[in-house]
Biotite code that builds the C-alpha atoms (Angstrom):
import biotite.structure as struc

atoms = struc.array([
    struc.Atom([14.602, 0.336, 16.893], chain_id="A", res_id=1, res_name="MET", atom_name="CA", element="C"),
    struc.Atom([14.505, 3.403, 19.125], chain_id="A", res_id=2, res_name="PRO", atom_name="CA", element="C"),
    struc.Atom([11.825, 3.842, 21.752], chain_id="A", res_id=3, res_name="LYS", atom_name="CA", element="C"),
    struc.Atom([9.614, 6.909, 21.365], chain_id="A", res_id=4, res_name="MET", atom_name="CA", element="C"),
    struc.Atom([7.128, 8.673, 23.545], chain_id="A", res_id=5, res_name="LEU", atom_name="CA", element="C"),
    struc.Atom([4.174, 9.740, 21.399], chain_id="A", res_id=6, res_name="ILE", atom_name="CA", element="C"),
    struc.Atom([0.500, 10.480, 21.904], chain_id="A", res_id=7, res_name="ASP", atom_name="CA", element="C"),
    struc.Atom([-1.745, 8.041, 20.057], chain_id="A", res_id=8, res_name="ILE", atom_name="CA", element="C"),
    struc.Atom([-5.523, 8.201, 19.763], chain_id="A", res_id=9, res_name="ASP", atom_name="CA", element="C"),
    struc.Atom([-6.645, 5.430, 22.142], chain_id="A", res_id=10, res_name="ASP", atom_name="CA", element="C"),
    struc.Atom([-9.870, 4.730, 20.251], chain_id="A", res_id=11, res_name="ALA", atom_name="CA", element="C"),
    struc.Atom([-8.072, 4.330, 16.925], chain_id="A", res_id=12, res_name="LEU", atom_name="CA", element="C"),
    struc.Atom([-5.410, 2.141, 18.482], chain_id="A", res_id=13, res_name="LEU", atom_name="CA", element="C"),
    struc.Atom([-7.997, -0.152, 20.056], chain_id="A", res_id=14, res_name="GLU", atom_name="CA", element="C"),
    struc.Atom([-9.924, -0.383, 16.774], chain_id="A", res_id=15, res_name="ARG", atom_name="CA", element="C"),
    struc.Atom([-6.710, -1.322, 14.969], chain_id="A", res_id=16, res_name="ALA", atom_name="CA", element="C"),
    struc.Atom([-5.853, -3.936, 17.570], chain_id="A", res_id=17, res_name="ARG", atom_name="CA", element="C"),
    struc.Atom([-9.350, -5.414, 17.340], chain_id="A", res_id=18, res_name="ALA", atom_name="CA", element="C"),
    struc.Atom([-9.063, -5.629, 13.556], chain_id="A", res_id=19, res_name="MET", atom_name="CA", element="C"),
    struc.Atom([-5.657, -7.308, 13.739], chain_id="A", res_id=20, res_name="LEU", atom_name="CA", element="C"),
    struc.Atom([-6.598, -9.892, 16.348], chain_id="A", res_id=21, res_name="GLY", atom_name="CA", element="C"),
    struc.Atom([-6.904, -10.405, 20.073], chain_id="A", res_id=22, res_name="ALA", atom_name="CA", element="C"),
    struc.Atom([-3.193, -11.007, 20.687], chain_id="A", res_id=23, res_name="ASN", atom_name="CA", element="C"),
    struc.Atom([-1.964, -7.927, 18.816], chain_id="A", res_id=24, res_name="THR", atom_name="CA", element="C"),
    struc.Atom([0.279, -5.681, 20.870], chain_id="A", res_id=25, res_name="THR", atom_name="CA", element="C"),
    struc.Atom([0.123, -1.914, 20.689], chain_id="A", res_id=26, res_name="LYS", atom_name="CA", element="C"),
    struc.Atom([3.543, -1.905, 19.072], chain_id="A", res_id=27, res_name="LYS", atom_name="CA", element="C"),
    struc.Atom([2.434, -4.410, 16.420], chain_id="A", res_id=28, res_name="ASP", atom_name="CA", element="C"),
    struc.Atom([-0.714, -2.403, 15.703], chain_id="A", res_id=29, res_name="ALA", atom_name="CA", element="C"),
    struc.Atom([1.249, 0.817, 15.196], chain_id="A", res_id=30, res_name="VAL", atom_name="CA", element="C"),
    struc.Atom([3.919, -0.868, 13.056], chain_id="A", res_id=31, res_name="ASN", atom_name="CA", element="C"),
    struc.Atom([1.278, -2.617, 10.937], chain_id="A", res_id=32, res_name="THR", atom_name="CA", element="C"),
    struc.Atom([-0.617, 0.641, 10.425], chain_id="A", res_id=33, res_name="ALA", atom_name="CA", element="C"),
    struc.Atom([2.558, 2.483, 9.414], chain_id="A", res_id=34, res_name="LEU", atom_name="CA", element="C"),
    struc.Atom([3.539, -0.318, 7.046], chain_id="A", res_id=35, res_name="SER", atom_name="CA", element="C"),
    struc.Atom([0.111, -0.324, 5.408], chain_id="A", res_id=36, res_name="LYS", atom_name="CA", element="C"),
    struc.Atom([0.159, 3.470, 5.041], chain_id="A", res_id=37, res_name="LEU", atom_name="CA", element="C"),
    struc.Atom([3.553, 3.397, 3.332], chain_id="A", res_id=38, res_name="VAL", atom_name="CA", element="C"),
    struc.Atom([2.470, 0.527, 1.047], chain_id="A", res_id=39, res_name="ARG", atom_name="CA", element="C"),
    struc.Atom([-0.729, 2.391, 0.121], chain_id="A", res_id=40, res_name="LEU", atom_name="CA", element="C"),
    struc.Atom([1.299, 5.489, -0.733], chain_id="A", res_id=41, res_name="HIS", atom_name="CA", element="C"),
    struc.Atom([3.664, 3.416, -2.893], chain_id="A", res_id=42, res_name="ASP", atom_name="CA", element="C"),
    struc.Atom([0.715, 1.802, -4.688], chain_id="A", res_id=43, res_name="GLN", atom_name="CA", element="C"),
    struc.Atom([-0.808, 5.199, -5.417], chain_id="A", res_id=44, res_name="ARG", atom_name="CA", element="C"),
    struc.Atom([2.516, 6.447, -6.790], chain_id="A", res_id=45, res_name="GLU", atom_name="CA", element="C"),
    struc.Atom([2.672, 3.379, -9.034], chain_id="A", res_id=46, res_name="THR", atom_name="CA", element="C"),
    struc.Atom([-0.866, 3.982, -10.278], chain_id="A", res_id=47, res_name="ILE", atom_name="CA", element="C"),
    struc.Atom([-0.031, 7.636, -10.968], chain_id="A", res_id=48, res_name="ASP", atom_name="CA", element="C"),
    struc.Atom([3.047, 6.518, -12.933], chain_id="A", res_id=49, res_name="TRP", atom_name="CA", element="C"),
    struc.Atom([0.991, 4.041, -14.978], chain_id="A", res_id=50, res_name="ILE", atom_name="CA", element="C"),
    struc.Atom([-1.600, 6.693, -15.774], chain_id="A", res_id=51, res_name="VAL", atom_name="CA", element="C"),
    struc.Atom([1.070, 9.259, -16.696], chain_id="A", res_id=52, res_name="ALA", atom_name="CA", element="C"),
    struc.Atom([3.272, 7.015, -18.833], chain_id="A", res_id=53, res_name="THR", atom_name="CA", element="C"),
    struc.Atom([0.787, 4.513, -20.304], chain_id="A", res_id=54, res_name="ASP", atom_name="CA", element="C"),
    struc.Atom([3.466, 1.765, -20.342], chain_id="A", res_id=55, res_name="PRO", atom_name="CA", element="C"),
    struc.Atom([1.242, -0.736, -22.158], chain_id="A", res_id=56, res_name="VAL", atom_name="CA", element="C"),
    struc.Atom([-0.282, 1.667, -24.647], chain_id="A", res_id=57, res_name="GLY", atom_name="CA", element="C"),
    struc.Atom([1.202, -0.253, -27.572], chain_id="A", res_id=58, res_name="ASP", atom_name="CA", element="C"),
    struc.Atom([-0.817, -3.299, -26.576], chain_id="A", res_id=59, res_name="LEU", atom_name="CA", element="C"),
    struc.Atom([-3.960, -1.506, -27.722], chain_id="A", res_id=60, res_name="ARG", atom_name="CA", element="C"),
    struc.Atom([-2.567, -1.436, -31.274], chain_id="A", res_id=61, res_name="ASP", atom_name="CA", element="C"),
    struc.Atom([-3.815, -4.545, -33.141], chain_id="A", res_id=62, res_name="PRO", atom_name="CA", element="C"),
    struc.Atom([-0.694, -4.596, -35.349], chain_id="A", res_id=63, res_name="GLU", atom_name="CA", element="C"),
    struc.Atom([1.618, -4.666, -32.342], chain_id="A", res_id=64, res_name="VAL", atom_name="CA", element="C"),
    struc.Atom([-0.403, -7.453, -30.737], chain_id="A", res_id=65, res_name="ARG", atom_name="CA", element="C"),
    struc.Atom([-0.382, -9.426, -33.993], chain_id="A", res_id=66, res_name="ALA", atom_name="CA", element="C"),
    struc.Atom([3.400, -9.020, -34.335], chain_id="A", res_id=67, res_name="ALA", atom_name="CA", element="C"),
    struc.Atom([3.864, -10.246, -30.759], chain_id="A", res_id=68, res_name="ALA", atom_name="CA", element="C"),
    struc.Atom([2.027, -13.470, -31.582], chain_id="A", res_id=69, res_name="ARG", atom_name="CA", element="C"),
    struc.Atom([4.343, -14.335, -34.461], chain_id="A", res_id=70, res_name="ARG", atom_name="CA", element="C"),
])
């Protein structure tokens, strides 16, 4: 993992570290925040896909549900 020199909001970093626990390093706080941001984005994309495609729409049809029980 390459080292980078970046400016980070000190107040936000300290809030994140406090939320994650007393022994959390700055590096861990930044990596956790980035990971959570990416996961949140992926979850939103999944929700958008579900809304757009309605993958379980057939399950609302009583005949389809009845056939699945047979």
